[in-house]
DSSP file (Angstrom, degrees, kcal/mol; ACC not computed):
  #  RESIDUE AA STRUCTURE BP1 BP2  ACC     N-H-->O    O-->H-N    N-H-->O    O-->H-N    TCO  KAPPA ALPHA  PHI   PSI    X-CA   Y-CA   Z-CA
    1    1 A M              0   0    0      0, 0.0    16,-2.7     0, 0.0     2,-0.5   0.000 360.0 360.0 360.0 156.0    0.0    0.0    0.0
    2    2 A L  E     -Ab  16  71A   0     68,-2.4    70,-3.2    14,-0.2     2,-0.4  -0.793 360.0-167.7 -94.3 126.9    1.1    3.6   -0.6
    3    3 A L  E     -Ab  15  72A   0     12,-2.9    12,-1.8    -2,-0.5     2,-0.4  -0.945   6.0-177.9-115.1 132.7    1.8    5.7    2.5
    4    4 A E  E     -Ab  14  73A   0     68,-2.6    70,-2.7    -2,-0.4     2,-0.5  -0.998   7.0-167.3-126.1 133.3    2.2    9.5    2.5
    5    5 A I  E     +Ab  13  74A   0      8,-2.6     7,-2.4    -2,-0.4     8,-1.5  -0.983  16.1 179.6-120.5 120.1    3.0   11.6    5.5
    6    6 A I  E     -Ab  11  75A   0     68,-3.1    70,-2.9    -2,-0.5     5,-0.2  -0.951  13.2-172.0-125.6 137.6    2.6   15.3    5.0
    7    7 A T        -     0   0    0      3,-2.9    70,-0.2    -2,-0.4    71,-0.1  -0.712  47.1 -97.3-112.8 172.0    3.0   18.3    7.3
    8    8 A P  S    S+     0   0    0      0, 0.0     3,-0.1     0, 0.0    70,-0.1   0.793 124.4  43.1 -59.1 -25.1    2.1   21.9    6.5
    9    9 A D  S    S-     0   0    0      1,-0.2     2,-0.3     0, 0.0    69,-0.0   0.796 123.5 -20.0 -90.6 -34.1    5.8   22.5    5.5
   10   10 A K        -     0   0    0     -3,-0.0    -3,-2.9     0, 0.0     2,-0.7  -0.986  65.9 -85.8-166.8 166.8    6.7   19.4    3.5
   11   11 A K  E     -A    6   0A   0     -2,-0.3    -5,-0.2    -5,-0.2     3,-0.1  -0.831  37.6-174.4 -86.4 119.5    6.1   15.8    2.5
   12   12 A V  E     +     0   0A   0     -7,-2.4     2,-0.3    -2,-0.7    -6,-0.2   0.813  63.7   5.6 -87.2 -34.5    8.0   13.8    5.2
   13   13 A F  E     +A    5   0A   0     -8,-1.5    -8,-2.6     2,-0.0     2,-0.3  -0.993  54.3 170.5-152.5 141.1    7.5   10.2    3.7
   14   14 A E  E     +A    4   0A   0     -2,-0.3     2,-0.3   -10,-0.2   -10,-0.2  -0.894  33.6  95.9-152.0 126.5    6.1    8.6    0.6
   15   15 A G  E     -A    3   0A   0    -12,-1.8   -12,-2.9    -2,-0.3     2,-0.4  -0.962  69.4 -66.0 173.3 172.6    6.5    5.0   -0.4
   16   16 A E  E     +A    2   0A   0     -2,-0.3     2,-0.3   -14,-0.2   -14,-0.2  -0.678  51.8 177.5 -80.3 130.3    5.2    1.5   -0.5
   17   17 A V        -     0   0    0    -16,-2.7    34,-0.3    -2,-0.4     3,-0.1  -0.919  34.8-145.4-132.1 157.4    4.8   -0.1    2.9
   18   18 A S  S    S-     0   0    0     32,-2.9    15,-0.6     1,-0.3     2,-0.3   0.735  85.0  -5.4 -92.8 -28.2    3.5   -3.4    4.2
   19   19 A S  E     -DC  32  50A   0     31,-1.5    31,-2.5    13,-0.2     2,-0.3  -0.990  54.6-159.5-158.1 162.1    2.1   -1.9    7.4
   20   20 A A  E     -DC  31  49A   0     11,-1.8    11,-2.8    -2,-0.3     2,-0.5  -0.980   8.7-156.5-144.8 133.6    1.8    1.3    9.5
   21   21 A T  E     -DC  30  48A   0     27,-2.5    27,-2.3    -2,-0.3     2,-0.3  -0.935  16.3-173.2-114.6 132.9    1.1    1.6   13.1
   22   22 A F  E     -D   29   0A   0      7,-3.0     7,-2.1    -2,-0.5     2,-0.8  -0.827  28.0-121.1-124.7 157.1   -0.4    4.9   14.5
   23   23 A T  E     -D   28   0A   0     23,-0.3    20,-2.3    -2,-0.3     5,-0.2  -0.893  39.4-175.2 -98.8 108.3   -1.3    6.4   17.9
   24   24 A G  E >   -DE  27  42A   0      3,-2.3     3,-0.8    -2,-0.8    18,-0.2  -0.281  43.1 -93.7 -92.2 179.8   -5.0    7.2   17.9
   25   25 A A  T 3  S+     0   0    0     16,-0.7     3,-0.1     1,-0.2    17,-0.1   0.816 127.4  37.9 -63.6 -32.5   -7.1    9.0   20.4
   26   26 A E  T 3  S-     0   0    0      1,-0.4     2,-0.2    17,-0.0    -1,-0.2   0.285 129.3 -73.2-104.8  10.2   -8.0    5.6   22.0
   27   27 A G  E <  S-D   24   0A   0     -3,-0.8    -3,-2.3     2,-0.0    -1,-0.4  -0.775  73.8 -29.1 129.5-176.4   -4.7    3.9   21.6
   28   28 A E  E     +D   23   0A   0     -2,-0.2     2,-0.3    -5,-0.2    -5,-0.2  -0.444  51.9 178.8 -77.5 147.8   -2.5    2.3   18.9
   29   29 A F  E     -D   22   0A   0     -7,-2.1    -7,-3.0    -2,-0.1     2,-0.4  -0.987  16.7-138.2-146.4 154.7   -3.9    0.8   15.8
   30   30 A Q  E     -D   21   0A   0     -2,-0.3     2,-0.5    -9,-0.2    -9,-0.2  -0.879   4.8-153.4-117.6 144.3   -2.3   -0.9   12.7
   31   31 A V  E     +D   20   0A   0    -11,-2.8   -11,-1.8    -2,-0.4     2,-0.2  -0.971  17.7 178.5-116.4 127.4   -3.2   -0.6    9.0
   32   32 A L  E >   -D   19   0A   0     -2,-0.5     3,-1.2   -13,-0.2   -13,-0.2  -0.686  44.0 -63.8-116.9 172.4   -2.3   -3.4    6.6
   33   33 A S  T 3  S+     0   0    0    -15,-0.6    -1,-0.1     1,-0.2   -15,-0.0  -0.256 121.8  19.4 -56.0 144.6   -2.9   -3.9    2.9
   34   34 A N  T 3  S+     0   0    0      1,-0.2    -1,-0.2    -3,-0.1     2,-0.0   0.739  87.0 168.7  64.1  27.0   -6.6   -4.0    1.9
   35   35 A H    <   -     0   0    0     -3,-1.2    35,-0.3     1,-0.1    34,-0.2  -0.358  43.4 -97.6 -65.4 147.0   -7.7   -2.3    5.1
   36   36 A A        -     0   0    0      1,-0.1    -1,-0.1    32,-0.1    31,-0.1  -0.333  51.4 -87.9 -62.9 148.8  -11.3   -1.1    5.3
   37   37 A P        +     0   0    0      0, 0.0     2,-0.3     0, 0.0    31,-0.2  -0.299  64.0 153.1 -59.1 141.4  -11.8    2.7    4.5
   38   38 A M  E     - F   0  67A   0     29,-2.0    29,-3.0    -3,-0.1     2,-0.4  -0.986  37.1-150.4-162.8 158.6  -11.4    4.9    7.5
   39   39 A I  E     + F   0  66A   0     -2,-0.3     2,-0.3    27,-0.2    27,-0.2  -0.992  26.7 174.4-131.8 133.3  -10.6    8.4    8.8
   40   40 A S  E     - F   0  65A   0     25,-2.3    25,-2.7    -2,-0.4     2,-0.2  -0.998  31.2-120.1-143.8 143.3   -9.1    8.8   12.3
   41   41 A A  E     - F   0  64A   0     -2,-0.3   -16,-0.7    23,-0.2     2,-0.4  -0.558  31.1-144.7 -75.0 146.6   -7.7   11.5   14.5
   42   42 A L  E     -EF  24  63A   0     21,-3.3    21,-1.6    -2,-0.2   -18,-0.3  -0.918   6.1-149.0-114.7 141.5   -4.2   11.0   15.6
   43   43 A G  E     -     0   0A   0    -20,-2.3    19,-0.8    -2,-0.4     2,-0.4  -0.413  44.0 -70.7 -94.2 176.5   -2.7   12.0   18.9
   44   44 A K  E    S+ F   0  61A   0     17,-0.3     2,-0.3    -2,-0.1    17,-0.2  -0.561  92.2  79.3 -66.9 124.2    0.9   12.9   19.7
   45   45 A G  E    S- F   0  60A   0     15,-1.9    15,-2.8    -2,-0.4     2,-0.2  -0.995  73.0 -23.8 166.4-163.2    2.9    9.8   19.3
   46   46 A R  E     - F   0  59A   0     -2,-0.3     2,-0.5    13,-0.2   -23,-0.3  -0.513  29.9-164.0 -86.0 140.2    4.7    7.2   17.3
   47   47 A V  E     - F   0  58A   0     11,-2.8    11,-2.3    -2,-0.2     2,-0.6  -0.993  14.6-162.5-116.4 118.9    4.1    6.2   13.6
   48   48 A S  E     -CF  21  57A   0    -27,-2.3   -27,-2.5    -2,-0.5     2,-0.5  -0.903   4.9-167.0-106.6 119.6    5.8    2.9   12.9
   49   49 A I  E     -CF  20  56A   0      7,-3.4     7,-2.6    -2,-0.6     2,-0.6  -0.909   5.6-164.0-112.6 126.0    6.4    2.2    9.2
   50   50 A T  E     +CF  19  55A   0    -31,-2.5   -32,-2.9    -2,-0.5   -31,-1.5  -0.949  21.8 156.1-111.7 121.2    7.3   -1.3    8.0
   51   51 A A  E >   - F   0  54A   0      3,-2.5     3,-2.4    -2,-0.6   -34,-0.1  -0.992  67.7  -6.9-143.7 133.5    8.7   -1.5    4.4
   52   52 A S  T 3  S-     0   0    0     -2,-0.3     3,-0.1     1,-0.3    -1,-0.1   0.827 127.9 -57.0  51.8  38.0   10.9   -4.1    2.8
   53   53 A G  T 3  S+     0   0    0      1,-0.2     2,-0.3     0, 0.0    -1,-0.3   0.434 115.9 111.4  76.0  -0.7   11.4   -5.8    6.2
   54   54 A K  E <   -F   51   0A   0     -3,-2.4    -3,-2.5     2,-0.0     2,-0.5  -0.827  57.6-143.5-106.9 146.5   12.8   -2.6    7.8
   55   55 A V  E     -F   50   0A   0     -2,-0.3     2,-0.4    -5,-0.2    -5,-0.2  -0.926  14.5-173.7-110.8 130.6   11.0   -0.6   10.5
   56   56 A E  E     -F   49   0A   0     -7,-2.6    -7,-3.4    -2,-0.5     2,-0.4  -0.979   8.8-155.2-121.4 136.7   11.2    3.2   10.6
   57   57 A N  E     +F   48   0A   0     -2,-0.4     2,-0.3    -9,-0.2    -9,-0.2  -0.933  11.9 179.3-117.0 137.7    9.7    5.3   13.4
   58   58 A L  E     -F   47   0A   0    -11,-2.3   -11,-2.8    -2,-0.4     2,-0.5  -0.929  20.2-141.5-124.0 151.3    8.5    8.9   13.4
   59   59 A I  E     -FG  46  81A   0     22,-2.6    21,-2.9    -2,-0.3    22,-1.2  -0.979  24.1-170.6-113.8 122.8    7.0   10.9   16.3
   60   60 A I  E     -FG  45  79A   0    -15,-2.8   -15,-1.9    -2,-0.5     2,-0.3  -0.736  28.1-131.6-110.8 161.6    4.2   13.2   15.2
   61   61 A D  E     -F   44   0A   0     17,-2.3   -17,-0.3     1,-0.4    18,-0.1  -0.387  69.6 -69.8-106.4  52.0    2.4   16.0   17.1
   62   62 A G  E     +     0   0A   0    -19,-0.8    15,-2.9    -2,-0.3    16,-0.5  -0.014  68.9 138.4  86.8 167.0   -1.1   14.9   16.2
   63   63 A G  E     -FH  42  76A   0    -21,-1.6   -21,-3.3    13,-0.3     2,-0.3  -0.992  46.1 -67.7 155.6-153.9   -3.1   14.9   12.9
   64   64 A V  E     -FH  41  75A   0     11,-2.0    11,-2.9    -2,-0.3     2,-0.4  -0.990  29.0-156.8-138.3 141.3   -5.5   12.9   10.8
   65   65 A V  E     -FH  40  74A   0    -25,-2.7   -25,-2.3    -2,-0.3     2,-0.4  -0.970   4.5-166.7-120.7 139.8   -5.1    9.7    8.8
   66   66 A E  E     -FH  39  73A   0      7,-2.5     7,-2.5    -2,-0.4     2,-0.5  -0.992   0.9-168.0-122.2 130.9   -7.2    8.6    5.9
   67   67 A V  E     +FH  38  72A   0    -29,-3.0   -29,-2.0    -2,-0.4     2,-0.3  -0.980  22.0 149.3-120.1 123.4   -7.2    5.0    4.5
   68   68 A L  E >   - H   0  71A   0      3,-2.5     3,-1.2    -2,-0.5   -32,-0.1  -0.895  66.8 -15.3-158.9 121.7   -8.8    4.4    1.2
   69   69 A N  T 3  S-     0   0    0     -2,-0.3     3,-0.1     1,-0.3   -33,-0.1   0.894 125.9 -50.1  52.4  50.2   -8.1    1.8   -1.6
   70   70 A N  T 3  S+     0   0    0    -35,-0.3   -68,-2.4     1,-0.2     2,-0.5   0.719 115.0 116.6  60.6  23.8   -4.6    0.9   -0.3
   71   71 A N  E <   -bH   2  68A   0     -3,-1.2    -3,-2.5   -70,-0.2     2,-0.5  -0.993  45.1-169.8-119.5 126.8   -3.6    4.6   -0.1
   72   72 A V  E     -bH   3  67A   0    -70,-3.2   -68,-2.6    -2,-0.5     2,-0.5  -0.966   2.6-173.3-118.5 120.2   -2.9    5.9    3.4
   73   73 A I  E     -bH   4  66A   0     -7,-2.5    -7,-2.5    -2,-0.5     2,-0.5  -0.958   3.8-166.7-117.1 125.5   -2.5    9.7    3.8
   74   74 A V  E     -bH   5  65A   0    -70,-2.7   -68,-3.1    -2,-0.5     2,-0.8  -0.956   6.0-165.0-112.1 122.1   -1.4   11.2    7.1
   75   75 A L  E     -bH   6  64A   0    -11,-2.9   -11,-2.0    -2,-0.5     2,-0.3  -0.903  21.7-171.0-103.8 102.5   -1.8   14.9    7.6
   76   76 A A  E     - H   0  63A   0    -70,-2.9   -13,-0.3    -2,-0.8     3,-0.1  -0.697  31.7-137.7-100.1 144.4    0.4   15.6   10.6
   77   77 A E  S    S-     0   0    0    -15,-2.9     2,-0.3     1,-0.3    -1,-0.1   0.946  83.9 -35.9 -60.1 -49.3    0.7   18.8   12.6
   78   78 A S        -     0   0    0    -16,-0.5   -17,-2.3   -71,-0.1     2,-0.6  -0.966  55.2-112.1-166.8 161.7    4.5   18.4   12.7
   79   79 A V  E     -G   60   0A   0     -2,-0.3   -19,-0.3   -19,-0.2     3,-0.1  -0.928  26.5-177.7-103.9 120.4    7.1   15.7   12.9
   80   80 A I  E    S+     0   0A   0    -21,-2.9     2,-0.3    -2,-0.6   -20,-0.2   0.908  70.4   5.4 -84.4 -45.2    9.0   15.9   16.2
   81   81 A E  E      G   59   0A   0    -22,-1.2   -22,-2.6     1,-0.1    -1,-0.3  -0.972 360.0 360.0-137.0 149.7   11.5   13.1   15.7
   82   82 A G              0   0    0     -2,-0.3    -1,-0.1   -24,-0.2   -25,-0.1   0.425 360.0 360.0-171.5 360.0   12.3   11.0   12.7
């Protein structure tokens, strides 16, 4: 699936991933290929990206994620660490 992480300043990440884990308002959740469509608010916390067997972690300061047709778009307030 294609994951894009965008802040008001720049595109932080774009690429094919096998999974992504987010910190939501009610706790962590994971998105895999062919996930059901959804929109969720994100809290301040970790975004864990798995691609080609490697894991990359970013810390965002809240935002929104949309999942639709194997496209995952994250609109983040900012990336604190990455």
